[in-house]
C-alpha positions as CSV (number, residue, x, y, z in Angstrom):
1,M,11.6,-28.2,-14.2
2,A,9.1,-26.0,-14.7
3,N,6.9,-24.5,-12.0
4,N,3.3,-25.1,-13.4
5,R,1.3,-23.9,-10.1
6,P,-0.5,-20.5,-10.8
7,F,1.5,-17.2,-10.0
8,E,-0.6,-15.7,-7.8
9,E,0.3,-18.5,-5.8
10,R,4.5,-18.8,-5.7
11,R,6.5,-17.7,-3.1
12,P,8.3,-14.5,-4.0
13,E,12.4,-14.7,-4.5
14,R,13.3,-12.0,-2.4
15,G,17.0,-11.0,-3.5
16,S,17.3,-12.6,-6.6
17,R,17.2,-11.7,-10.6
18,R,13.6,-11.9,-10.4
19,D,13.4,-9.4,-7.6
20,E,15.6,-7.1,-9.9
21,I,13.2,-7.2,-12.4
22,L,10.4,-6.2,-9.7
23,N,12.2,-3.3,-8.6
24,A,12.6,-2.0,-11.8
25,A,8.5,-3.3,-12.5
26,G,7.7,-1.2,-9.8
27,R,9.8,2.0,-11.2
28,L,8.5,1.9,-14.5
29,F,4.8,1.1,-13.8
30,S,4.6,3.8,-10.8
31,R,6.3,6.0,-13.5
32,R,5.0,5.3,-17.0
33,G,1.6,3.0,-15.7
34,F,0.9,-0.6,-16.3
35,H,-0.4,-0.6,-19.9
36,A,2.6,2.1,-21.0
37,T,5.2,0.0,-20.2
38,S,6.1,-3.1,-22.2
39,M,8.1,-5.8,-21.3
40,R,10.9,-4.6,-23.6
41,D,11.0,-1.9,-21.5
42,L,11.4,-4.1,-18.4
43,A,14.3,-6.1,-20.0
44,R,15.7,-3.0,-21.2
45,A,15.5,-1.7,-17.7
46,V,17.3,-5.2,-16.4
47,N,19.6,-5.2,-18.9
48,L,18.0,-8.7,-20.5
49,Q,17.1,-9.8,-23.8
50,G,13.7,-10.2,-24.0
51,G,13.2,-13.6,-24.4
52,S,15.3,-14.4,-21.0
53,L,13.1,-12.1,-19.2
54,Y,10.4,-15.3,-19.3
55,A,12.7,-17.3,-17.9
56,H,11.7,-15.0,-14.5
57,I,8.5,-14.3,-14.5
58,A,5.4,-15.3,-17.0
59,S,3.7,-12.4,-17.9
60,K,3.2,-8.7,-17.1
61,E,0.3,-9.5,-15.2
62,E,2.4,-11.6,-12.9
63,V,4.4,-8.6,-12.1
64,L,1.7,-6.4,-11.6
65,F,0.1,-8.9,-8.6
66,E,3.1,-9.4,-7.1
67,L,3.6,-5.8,-6.9
68,V,0.3,-4.9,-5.6
69,N,0.5,-7.8,-3.3
70,R,3.9,-6.6,-1.8
71,A,2.4,-3.4,-1.4
72,A,-0.5,-5.0,0.9
73,D,1.6,-6.7,2.9
74,E,3.5,-3.6,4.0
75,F,0.4,-1.8,4.8
76,L,-1.2,-5.3,6.5
77,N,2.0,-6.1,8.6
78,A,2.4,-2.9,9.9
79,A,-1.3,-2.3,10.8
80,R,-0.8,-6.1,12.3
81,A,2.1,-4.6,14.4
82,I,-0.1,-2.0,16.2
83,P,-1.6,-3.4,19.8
84,E,-4.9,-3.8,19.3
85,N,-5.7,-2.5,23.3
86,L,-3.9,0.8,22.7
87,P,-6.4,3.8,23.5
88,A,-8.0,4.9,20.4
89,K,-6.6,8.2,19.6
90,E,-3.1,6.7,20.3
91,R,-3.7,3.7,17.9
92,L,-5.4,5.8,15.1
93,T,-2.5,8.4,15.2
94,S,0.2,5.0,15.0
95,L,-2.3,3.7,12.1
96,V,-1.8,7.1,10.5
97,R,2.4,7.3,11.0
98,S,2.7,3.4,9.9
99,H,0.9,3.9,6.9
100,L,2.8,7.4,6.0
101,Q,5.8,5.1,6.9
102,V,5.2,2.4,4.0
103,I,4.3,4.9,1.2
104,V,8.0,6.5,1.8
105,R,9.6,3.5,2.2
106,E,7.8,1.5,-0.6
107,L,6.7,4.6,-2.7
108,D,6.6,3.1,-6.0
109,N,4.8,-0.2,-5.0
110,A,2.7,2.2,-3.3
111,T,1.8,4.1,-6.1
112,V,0.9,0.8,-8.2
113,F,-1.2,-0.7,-5.6
114,F,-3.3,2.5,-5.4
115,H,-3.5,3.2,-9.3
116,E,-2.8,-0.2,-11.1
117,W,-4.0,-2.8,-9.5
118,K,-7.3,-2.1,-11.4
119,F,-5.9,-3.6,-14.5
120,L,-5.6,-7.2,-13.0
121,R,-8.1,-9.9,-14.0
122,P,-11.5,-9.6,-12.2
123,E,-10.5,-12.8,-9.3
124,L,-7.0,-11.2,-8.8
125,Q,-8.9,-8.1,-7.9
126,E,-11.2,-9.5,-5.7
127,R,-8.1,-11.2,-4.1
128,I,-6.8,-7.4,-3.5
129,K,-9.8,-6.2,-2.6
130,A,-10.1,-8.6,0.4
131,R,-6.8,-7.5,2.1
132,R,-7.9,-4.1,1.0
133,D,-10.9,-4.2,2.9
134,E,-8.8,-6.1,6.1
135,Y,-6.6,-3.3,6.1
136,E,-9.6,-0.8,6.2
137,S,-10.8,-2.5,9.0
138,H,-8.1,-1.6,11.5
139,F,-9.2,2.3,11.0
140,R,-12.6,1.4,10.9
141,Q,-12.2,-1.0,13.9
142,T,-10.2,1.8,15.7
143,I,-12.9,4.8,15.0
144,E,-15.2,2.5,16.1
145,A,-13.6,1.8,19.9
146,G,-13.4,5.6,19.8
147,V,-16.5,6.4,19.6
148,K,-17.9,3.9,21.8
149,Q,-15.0,5.3,24.3
150,G,-16.1,8.7,23.8
151,E,-13.5,10.1,22.2
152,F,-14.6,10.2,18.4
153,Q,-17.7,11.8,17.9
154,V,-18.5,10.5,14.2
155,E,-22.1,9.4,13.0
156,D,-20.9,7.1,10.0
157,V,-17.8,5.0,11.0
158,R,-17.1,3.3,7.7
159,L,-16.9,6.7,5.8
160,S,-14.8,8.3,8.2
161,A,-12.6,5.2,7.9
162,L,-12.7,6.1,4.1
163,F,-12.1,10.0,4.7
164,V,-8.9,9.1,6.9
165,L,-7.2,6.6,4.1
166,S,-8.4,8.9,1.4
167,A,-6.4,12.0,3.0
168,L,-3.5,9.5,3.5
169,N,-3.4,7.9,0.4
170,W,-2.9,11.2,-1.6
171,T,0.3,11.7,0.0
172,Y,2.3,9.9,-2.6
173,H,1.6,12.5,-5.3
174,W,3.3,14.9,-3.5
175,Y,5.4,13.9,-0.5
176,R,9.3,13.8,-1.1
177,P,11.6,12.7,1.9
178,E,13.9,16.1,1.0
179,G,10.9,18.4,1.3
180,K,9.8,21.1,3.8
181,L,8.5,18.5,6.6
182,S,9.9,15.6,7.9
183,L,8.1,11.7,7.7
184,E,7.5,12.6,11.5
185,E,6.5,15.7,11.0
186,L,4.1,15.1,8.4
187,A,2.8,12.2,10.5
188,Q,2.4,14.7,13.8
189,A,0.3,17.0,11.0
190,Y,-1.9,14.4,10.0
191,S,-2.6,13.0,13.1
192,S,-3.8,16.8,14.5
193,L,-6.1,17.1,11.3
194,I,-7.1,13.7,11.4
195,L,-8.3,13.8,15.3
196,R,-9.7,17.1,15.2
197,T,-11.8,16.1,12.2
198,L,-13.4,13.0,13.9
199,G,-14.1,15.5,17.1
200,A,-11.4,14.1,19.3
201,K,-11.5,15.7,22.4
202,A,-8.3,17.7,24.0
203,P,-6.1,15.6,26.2
């Protein structure tokens, strides 16, 4: 029986042929871009005929939305797992580490999330923006708490949160696990730089 629900309401089929298609799309979109990847390219990547591909997905936009949404899930779940009652410096350090872990673990999808989401139609962009704003709020609230506790010295909490996230997000351009820095070393270095930038008091 055909599934007539809008694609953004469908439950992802993890571990299925559809999941294989999504993984291939993540690789292609992250390297070539959404517009430069054709459905024929995607079908070829998973050894399917073009017509057979449509038995698993309805459109290229459906694939893009699901990839972006999966990345949003990873970032949000990581942030939600960090206790809210931690001291501000400790919580921010945990947020930095978890953000970098998601980028490294989900590099293709994270790249698509940062770059390609803008090619979704406006109503789907708004859904992703709402999730992005929720994620940003974890950083903003943590920095705000640090200011109230006298741990951070910043004048504009939202601007500070955007600065932190901008620095973290750029990591996908250059970081590779096999490089000079381990993920833990990178997280420690970024945390130290960010805390100093926010005027954190020395322990």
